[in-house]
Backbone bond lengths (Angstrom), bond angles and torsions (degrees), N, CA, C in turn:
res aa  C-N    CA-C-N  psi(-1)  N-CA   C-N-CA  omega(-1)  CA-C   N-CA-C  phi
1 M - - - 1.474 - - 1.521 108.77 -
2 N 1.326 114.75 126.28 1.449 121.43 179.71 1.518 109.23 -98.56
3 V 1.338 116.67 124.13 1.467 120.89 -178.53 1.519 109.66 -111.11
4 N 1.340 115.77 129.75 1.450 122.06 -179.61 1.527 108.65 -125.93
5 I 1.340 116.57 117.40 1.464 121.31 179.76 1.525 107.58 -112.75
6 Q 1.331 115.97 121.76 1.467 119.99 -179.24 1.527 109.85 -122.86
7 T 1.319 115.33 141.36 1.458 120.35 176.37 1.542 107.57 -112.47
8 V 1.306 116.29 139.10 1.458 122.16 -179.10 1.523 109.98 -119.66
9 H 1.307 118.20 125.59 1.478 125.75 178.09 1.539 113.43 73.32
10 F 1.327 119.11 12.43 1.473 120.54 177.47 1.537 109.29 -167.94
11 D 1.326 115.92 168.59 1.473 121.45 174.00 1.523 108.29 -109.50
12 A 1.321 115.64 123.66 1.467 120.63 -178.49 1.511 110.68 -76.04
13 D 1.335 116.14 146.12 1.468 119.30 175.56 1.519 109.07 -80.22
14 E 1.319 115.06 163.94 1.474 121.89 -174.52 1.529 113.39 -60.03
15 K 1.355 116.48 -36.44 1.450 121.06 -179.41 1.516 112.44 -62.23
16 L 1.347 116.72 -42.74 1.449 121.50 -178.81 1.530 110.67 -66.57
17 V 1.314 117.60 -44.47 1.464 121.94 179.12 1.531 110.13 -63.27
18 E 1.334 116.44 -39.93 1.452 121.62 178.86 1.536 111.32 -63.56
19 L 1.343 116.08 -44.05 1.472 121.65 178.68 1.534 110.41 -59.60
20 V 1.331 115.54 -48.58 1.478 120.60 -178.86 1.526 109.92 -62.03
21 S 1.311 118.02 -47.43 1.460 122.29 -179.15 1.511 111.78 -59.28
22 R 1.330 116.57 -46.39 1.459 121.64 -178.41 1.524 111.36 -62.19
23 K 1.340 116.67 -43.92 1.455 120.50 -179.12 1.524 111.95 -68.36
24 V 1.330 116.48 -42.38 1.464 121.11 -177.45 1.525 111.07 -61.68
25 E 1.328 117.53 -34.59 1.463 121.27 177.84 1.539 111.47 -59.29
26 K 1.331 116.63 -28.69 1.469 120.62 -178.13 1.529 112.37 -72.64
27 L 1.340 118.11 -14.00 1.463 120.87 179.56 1.521 112.23 -60.17
28 N 1.331 117.02 -26.79 1.460 120.68 179.54 1.528 111.85 -60.57
29 T 1.321 117.32 -25.06 1.467 119.13 179.78 1.522 111.40 -72.80
30 F 1.327 117.62 -19.55 1.464 120.79 -178.81 1.521 113.09 -96.66
31 H 1.329 116.91 -26.87 1.458 120.88 178.36 1.516 107.70 -150.69
32 D 1.333 117.13 127.03 1.468 119.81 -173.74 1.517 113.83 -90.17
33 R 1.338 119.20 -2.29 1.450 120.65 -177.51 1.520 113.57 -115.27
34 I 1.316 117.53 28.24 1.458 122.15 178.23 1.522 109.17 -68.86
35 T 1.343 116.44 125.04 1.468 119.48 -179.92 1.520 111.08 -89.84
36 N 1.335 117.41 -48.27 1.445 118.15 175.90 1.514 112.00 -152.54
37 V 1.330 114.61 158.08 1.460 122.94 -179.72 1.525 108.69 -128.87
38 D 1.335 117.08 127.58 1.448 121.84 175.96 1.523 108.13 -112.08
39 V 1.332 116.08 128.32 1.464 121.27 178.14 1.539 106.48 -121.02
40 F 1.323 115.63 124.00 1.460 120.77 178.35 1.519 108.25 -113.82
41 L 1.326 116.31 125.40 1.469 122.96 176.50 1.516 106.16 -109.86
42 K 1.337 116.78 120.12 1.468 120.56 -174.32 1.502 111.77 -130.92
43 L 1.315 115.52 150.56 1.469 121.91 170.18 1.520 106.28 -99.85
44 D 1.325 117.13 126.60 1.455 121.73 -179.63 1.512 108.75 -107.74
45 N 1.326 117.52 163.12 1.465 123.82 -179.96 1.532 112.05 56.97
46 L 1.298 116.40 53.19 1.470 120.40 -178.02 1.529 112.53 -67.20
47 V 1.336 117.65 -22.57 1.457 119.80 -179.64 1.529 111.57 -75.80
48 H 1.319 116.52 -29.04 1.451 120.04 179.84 1.520 110.16 -89.39
49 T 1.319 115.69 166.46 1.460 119.06 178.15 1.528 111.34 -76.88
50 I 1.346 116.53 -27.80 1.469 120.10 178.70 1.521 108.27 -85.90
51 K 1.304 116.15 119.90 1.466 120.43 -179.43 1.521 110.03 -107.38
52 D 1.310 116.19 125.20 1.456 119.93 173.49 1.501 109.17 -85.52
53 K 1.320 115.50 140.20 1.471 121.32 176.98 1.524 107.54 -95.54
54 V 1.324 116.85 113.76 1.455 122.12 -176.00 1.517 109.45 -105.89
55 V 1.338 116.47 133.47 1.454 121.54 176.67 1.519 107.97 -123.45
56 E 1.335 115.83 128.47 1.462 121.40 174.31 1.522 107.93 -119.23
57 I 1.317 115.15 133.70 1.487 119.76 177.72 1.524 107.23 -124.86
58 K 1.336 115.00 129.36 1.459 121.15 175.98 1.513 107.83 -123.97
59 V 1.348 115.63 122.88 1.465 121.27 -178.75 1.523 107.85 -116.15
60 N 1.318 116.68 125.18 1.459 121.71 178.79 1.516 110.92 -105.87
61 V 1.332 115.30 128.66 1.469 122.79 170.76 1.514 104.92 -126.74
62 P 1.325 118.45 161.18 1.454 118.98 179.68 1.536 111.69 -54.25
63 K 1.301 116.45 128.37 1.470 125.16 177.59 1.522 115.23 68.19
64 H 1.317 118.70 11.77 1.460 119.58 178.32 1.526 111.79 -157.01
65 E 1.329 115.97 152.34 1.454 121.58 178.44 1.526 108.69 -135.08
66 F 1.310 116.22 130.95 1.460 122.09 176.48 1.519 108.48 -105.31
67 F 1.343 116.77 139.13 1.448 119.53 -179.06 1.522 110.06 -143.04
68 V 1.329 116.48 139.64 1.463 120.71 175.80 1.526 108.83 -147.32
69 K 1.338 114.66 145.72 1.463 120.73 179.18 1.522 107.86 -135.63
70 T 1.335 117.33 126.88 1.461 121.41 177.74 1.521 110.09 -135.53
71 S 1.322 116.43 156.68 1.455 120.10 176.07 1.513 110.08 -141.44
72 S 1.322 115.37 148.06 1.465 122.40 176.52 1.530 107.88 -159.95
73 K 1.299 116.51 -165.69 1.470 119.66 -176.88 1.533 113.43 -86.07
74 S 1.354 117.88 -9.84 1.463 119.52 176.57 1.528 109.85 -137.85
75 F 1.320 115.52 148.44 1.460 119.42 -179.25 1.521 111.72 -65.55
76 E 1.335 116.58 -36.22 1.457 119.49 179.86 1.522 111.17 -62.25
77 E 1.335 116.49 -44.78 1.452 121.73 179.33 1.540 110.68 -64.15
78 S 1.313 116.91 -44.89 1.474 121.80 179.28 1.518 109.92 -62.12
79 F 1.343 116.27 -44.28 1.448 119.57 -177.64 1.534 111.30 -65.49
80 E 1.334 117.69 -42.35 1.453 121.03 179.87 1.531 111.05 -60.38
81 A 1.335 116.67 -44.79 1.467 121.60 179.31 1.529 110.30 -63.34
82 A 1.319 116.98 -44.99 1.465 121.35 -179.06 1.511 110.40 -66.26
83 F 1.323 116.83 -40.46 1.471 121.45 -179.48 1.522 111.33 -64.48
84 D 1.328 116.70 -44.38 1.470 120.62 176.67 1.519 111.30 -60.64
85 S 1.319 116.51 -41.28 1.462 121.52 179.76 1.514 111.92 -65.00
86 I 1.340 117.17 -41.61 1.469 120.34 -177.83 1.534 108.86 -69.13
87 I 1.325 118.45 -35.84 1.464 121.71 177.16 1.531 109.87 -63.18
88 N 1.338 116.35 -43.26 1.477 119.90 177.66 1.530 111.51 -61.86
89 Q 1.324 117.80 -40.78 1.458 121.03 178.70 1.530 110.39 -62.19
90 I 1.342 115.48 -45.04 1.473 120.07 -179.02 1.519 110.85 -63.06
91 K 1.353 116.02 -44.24 1.478 120.39 -179.89 1.550 110.43 -62.58
92 R 1.334 116.99 -44.60 1.472 119.76 179.87 1.520 111.48 -60.89
93 K 1.334 115.57 -41.93 1.463 119.27 -178.83 1.531 109.97 -65.03
94 K 1.332 117.73 -42.16 1.457 120.69 179.41 1.523 111.09 -65.33
95 E 1.319 117.74 -37.14 1.464 121.68 178.23 1.539 110.34 -64.79
96 K 1.321 116.26 -40.95 1.468 120.29 177.51 1.527 111.17 -62.42
97 L 1.318 114.61 -42.54 1.488 119.07 -179.18 1.515 110.32 -67.13
98 A 1.332 117.57 -34.79 1.466 120.80 -178.44 1.532 111.64 -75.54
99 A 1.318 115.81 -28.30 1.488 119.99 -177.55 1.532 112.77 -73.34
């Protein structure tokens, strides 16, 4: 599994990158054929003083792609919500295939 973490409009600190990497590794427990995972960490609304933290996760498996985008006031919160959502998508897809 190839993991790609990109930051847009800022430089992420080591703790955030470590958290994302550690969590993404757990995706293998939900699907064993994941080829690559792209995680995008973005700052939105740069013109305003309030910046939304946007997290996009794209997971590629053979013949299918999962995608989720969430935003909140912290990257950790956005990532947790996006991660939970991507796990639900993967589980639903596997259940459909098994049925």
